[in-house]
Kinemage of the C-alpha trace (Angstrom):
@kinemage 1
@onewidth
@group {chain A} dominant
@subgroup {mainchain}
@vectorlist {calphas} color= white
{ca met a 1} P -29.318 3.384 -3.310
{ca ser a 2} L -26.733 5.482 -1.438
{ca leu a 3} L -25.706 8.989 -2.486
{ca asn a 4} L -22.291 7.649 -3.489
{ca asp a 5} L -23.942 5.017 -5.731
{ca glu a 6} L -26.192 7.671 -7.292
{ca met a 7} L -23.219 9.961 -7.965
{ca ala a 8} L -21.239 7.124 -9.561
{ca ala a 9} L -24.215 6.252 -11.789
{ca asp a 10} L -24.647 9.907 -12.797
{ca ile a 11} L -20.952 10.233 -13.668
{ca met a 12} L -21.166 7.014 -15.670
{ca asn a 13} L -24.199 8.208 -17.613
{ca val a 14} L -22.787 11.640 -18.417
{ca lys a 15} L -18.980 11.775 -18.347
{ca tyr a 16} L -18.286 8.147 -19.192
{ca asn a 17} L -20.859 7.959 -21.993
{ca thr a 18} L -19.074 6.086 -24.807
{ca asp a 19} L -21.169 7.964 -27.387
{ca glu a 20} L -19.529 11.192 -26.213
{ca leu a 21} L -16.208 11.450 -24.315
{ca ala a 22} L -15.311 7.927 -23.244
{ca arg a 23} L -14.045 4.838 -25.042
{ca thr a 24} L -14.662 1.220 -24.171
{ca val a 25} L -11.424 -0.579 -23.316
{ca thr a 26} L -10.444 -3.978 -21.980
{ca tyr a 27} L -8.884 -3.744 -18.516
{ca thr a 28} L -6.843 -6.778 -17.449
{ca pro a 29} L -5.848 -6.933 -13.764
{ca leu a 30} L -2.769 -8.785 -12.540
{ca val a 31} L -5.107 -11.230 -10.775
{ca gly a 32} L -8.597 -12.024 -12.000
{ca asn a 33} L -10.486 -11.682 -15.251
{ca ala a 34} L -10.344 -8.966 -17.885
{ca lys a 35} L -13.409 -6.762 -18.258
{ca gln a 36} L -14.765 -4.012 -20.471
{ca ile a 37} L -14.860 -0.555 -18.873
{ca ala a 38} L -15.354 3.023 -20.054
{ca ala a 39} L -12.312 5.307 -19.875
{ca ile a 40} L -11.389 8.840 -20.875
{ca phe a 41} L -7.937 9.475 -22.334
{ca his a 42} L -5.699 12.525 -22.474
{ca tyr a 43} L -2.834 11.812 -24.841
{ca gly a 44} L 0.407 13.724 -24.417
{ca ser a 45} L 1.974 15.910 -27.036
{ca pro a 46} L 5.505 15.493 -28.395
{ca asp a 47} L 8.175 17.276 -26.404
{ca gly a 48} L 10.114 18.362 -29.518
{ca tyr a 49} L 13.129 16.189 -28.751
{ca lys a 50} L 11.780 12.731 -29.526
{ca gly a 51} L 11.369 11.933 -25.856
{ca ala a 52} L 9.067 9.182 -24.631
{ca asp a 53} L 5.949 11.186 -25.424
{ca ala a 54} L 7.065 12.002 -28.992
{ca phe a 55} L 5.804 8.627 -30.108
{ca asn a 56} L 2.566 8.919 -28.154
{ca thr a 57} L 3.655 6.293 -25.649
{ca glu a 58} L 2.301 7.967 -22.514
{ca ala a 59} L -1.187 9.152 -21.659
{ca gln a 60} L -3.509 9.926 -18.769
{ca met a 61} L -6.603 7.797 -18.284
{ca glu a 62} L -9.620 8.487 -16.083
{ca ile a 63} L -11.744 5.574 -14.875
{ca gln a 64} L -14.463 5.039 -12.304
{ca ala a 65} L -13.175 4.012 -8.858
{ca asn a 66} L -15.582 1.131 -8.273
{ca asp a 67} L -15.943 -2.419 -9.542
{ca ala a 68} L -19.448 -1.843 -10.919
{ca tyr a 69} L -18.340 0.682 -13.561
{ca gly a 70} L -14.550 0.702 -13.449
{ca val a 71} L -11.749 -0.589 -11.247
{ca ala a 72} L -11.774 -0.372 -7.455
{ca asn a 73} L -7.988 -0.414 -7.024
{ca pro a 74} L -5.819 -0.228 -10.169
{ca gln a 75} L -2.281 -1.567 -9.791
{ca ser a 76} L 0.957 -0.772 -11.583
{ca gly a 77} L 1.559 -3.285 -14.390
{ca glu a 78} L -2.092 -4.031 -15.146
{ca thr a 79} L -2.950 -3.703 -18.827
{ca ile a 80} L -5.449 -1.786 -20.912
{ca thr a 81} L -6.194 -2.768 -24.495
{ca ile a 82} L -7.454 -0.062 -26.843
{ca gly a 83} L -8.096 -1.545 -30.267
{ca ser a 84} L -4.874 -3.397 -31.070
{ca ala a 85} L -2.630 -1.342 -28.746
{ca thr a 86} L -1.694 -2.549 -25.272
{ca trp a 87} L -0.964 -0.056 -22.493
{ca lys a 88} L 0.275 -0.602 -18.929
{ca val a 89} L -0.753 1.244 -15.804
{ca met a 90} L 2.250 3.080 -14.397
{ca asp a 91} L 0.513 4.704 -11.427
{ca ala a 92} L -2.937 5.765 -10.252
{ca val a 93} L -4.097 8.639 -8.066
{ca leu a 94} L -7.562 8.745 -6.539
{ca ser a 95} L -9.464 11.942 -7.343
{ca glu a 96} L -10.456 14.359 -4.600
{ca ser a 97} L -14.054 13.138 -4.789
{ca gly a 98} L -12.924 9.504 -4.420
{ca leu a 99} L -15.086 8.537 -7.397
{ca glu a 100} L -12.433 8.338 -10.115
{ca trp a 101} L -8.866 7.185 -10.662
{ca gln a 102} L -6.448 9.280 -12.722
{ca cys a 103} L -3.941 6.830 -14.131
{ca thr a 104} L -0.700 7.354 -15.981
{ca ile a 105} L -0.433 4.699 -18.659
{ca ser a 106} L 2.382 3.742 -21.027
{ca arg a 107} L 1.989 2.033 -24.375
{ca val a 108} L 3.805 -1.248 -24.822
{ca thr a 109} L 5.875 -0.672 -27.968
{ca arg a 110} L 8.209 -3.659 -27.918
Protein backbone atom coordinates (compact mmCIF):
# COMPACT_ATOMS: atom_id res chain seq x y z
CA MET A 1 0.00 0.00 0.00
CA SER A 2 1.41 3.41 -0.97
CA LEU A 3 1.72 6.33 1.44
CA ASN A 4 -1.04 8.14 -0.46
CA ASP A 5 -3.35 5.12 -0.06
CA GLU A 6 -2.54 4.91 3.66
CA MET A 7 -3.24 8.63 4.14
CA ALA A 8 -6.57 8.36 2.30
CA ALA A 9 -7.57 5.38 4.47
CA ASP A 10 -6.59 7.25 7.65
CA ILE A 11 -8.61 10.31 6.62
CA MET A 12 -11.56 8.06 5.81
CA ASN A 13 -11.39 6.33 9.18
CA VAL A 14 -11.07 9.52 11.22
CA LYS A 15 -12.47 12.59 9.46
CA TYR A 16 -15.03 10.86 7.27
CA ASN A 17 -16.34 8.59 10.03
CA THR A 18 -20.15 8.71 9.63
CA ASP A 19 -20.56 8.10 13.38
CA GLU A 20 -18.83 11.43 14.00
CA LEU A 21 -18.51 14.29 11.47
CA ALA A 22 -19.56 12.87 8.11
CA ARG A 23 -22.88 11.88 6.57
CA THR A 24 -23.54 9.20 3.99
CA VAL A 25 -24.93 10.67 0.78
CA THR A 26 -25.75 9.41 -2.69
CA TYR A 27 -23.48 10.94 -5.33
CA THR A 28 -24.78 10.72 -8.91
CA PRO A 29 -22.28 11.58 -11.67
CA LEU A 30 -23.34 12.92 -15.06
CA VAL A 31 -22.07 9.65 -16.58
CA GLY A 32 -22.03 6.36 -14.72
CA ASN A 33 -23.74 4.94 -11.67
CA ALA A 34 -24.71 6.60 -8.41
CA LYS A 35 -22.82 5.54 -5.30
CA GLN A 36 -22.84 6.06 -1.55
CA ILE A 37 -19.99 8.20 -0.21
CA ALA A 38 -19.16 9.96 3.05
CA ALA A 39 -19.20 13.77 2.99
CA ILE A 40 -18.81 16.63 5.44
CA PHE A 41 -21.07 19.66 5.08
CA HIS A 42 -20.71 23.29 6.08
CA TYR A 43 -24.07 24.99 5.66
CA GLY A 44 -24.16 28.74 5.11
CA SER A 45 -25.92 31.20 7.34
CA PRO A 46 -28.60 33.65 6.19
CA ASP A 47 -27.27 36.94 4.90
CA GLY A 48 -30.06 38.99 6.53
CA TYR A 49 -31.60 40.05 3.23
CA LYS A 50 -33.22 36.82 2.09
CA GLY A 51 -30.46 36.18 -0.41
CA ALA A 52 -29.78 32.73 -1.83
CA ASP A 53 -28.30 31.48 1.42
CA ALA A 54 -31.24 32.69 3.54
CA PHE A 55 -33.14 29.57 2.60
CA ASN A 56 -30.16 27.30 3.17
CA THR A 57 -29.74 26.65 -0.54
CA GLU A 58 -25.94 26.77 -0.66
CA ALA A 59 -23.34 24.80 1.26
CA GLN A 60 -19.76 23.59 1.15
CA MET A 61 -19.08 19.86 0.95
CA GLU A 62 -15.81 18.02 1.53
CA ILE A 63 -15.29 14.61 -0.07
CA GLN A 64 -12.38 12.27 -0.65
CA ALA A 65 -10.58 12.81 -3.98
CA ASN A 66 -10.43 9.17 -5.05
CA ASP A 67 -12.88 6.63 -6.44
CA ALA A 68 -12.35 4.17 -3.58
CA TYR A 69 -13.79 6.48 -0.90
CA GLY A 70 -15.19 9.47 -2.75
CA VAL A 71 -15.10 10.98 -6.23
CA ALA A 72 -11.95 11.27 -8.32
CA ASN A 73 -13.12 14.24 -10.41
CA PRO A 74 -16.43 15.91 -9.45
CA GLN A 75 -18.12 17.88 -12.23
CA SER A 76 -20.49 20.83 -12.19
CA GLY A 77 -24.10 19.62 -12.44
CA GLU A 78 -23.59 16.26 -10.75
CA THR A 79 -26.07 15.61 -7.94
CA ILE A 80 -25.90 14.73 -4.27
CA THR A 81 -28.92 13.38 -2.43
CA ILE A 82 -29.11 13.95 1.32
CA GLY A 83 -32.27 12.36 2.69
CA SER A 84 -35.01 13.72 0.43
CA ALA A 85 -33.12 16.86 -0.68
CA THR A 86 -31.23 17.01 -3.97
CA TRP A 87 -28.18 19.25 -4.34
CA LYS A 88 -26.05 20.05 -7.40
CA VAL A 89 -22.31 20.53 -7.56
CA MET A 90 -21.56 24.09 -8.63
CA ASP A 91 -17.76 23.87 -8.51
CA ALA A 92 -14.98 21.87 -6.87
CA VAL A 93 -11.49 22.83 -5.75
CA LEU A 94 -8.84 20.25 -4.94
CA SER A 95 -7.32 20.69 -1.48
CA GLU A 96 -3.65 21.53 -1.06
CA SER A 97 -2.91 17.94 -0.04
CA GLY A 98 -4.67 16.60 -3.15
CA LEU A 99 -6.64 14.17 -0.99
CA GLU A 100 -9.97 16.00 -0.77
CA TRP A 101 -12.33 18.07 -2.89
CA GLN A 102 -14.02 21.16 -1.46
CA CYS A 103 -17.23 21.55 -3.41
CA THR A 104 -19.77 24.34 -3.51
CA ILE A 105 -23.20 22.78 -3.77
CA SER A 106 -26.65 24.29 -4.33
CA ARG A 107 -29.94 22.77 -3.27
CA VAL A 108 -32.47 22.15 -6.00
CA THR A 109 -35.57 23.99 -4.75
CA ARG A 110 -37.78 23.98 -7.83
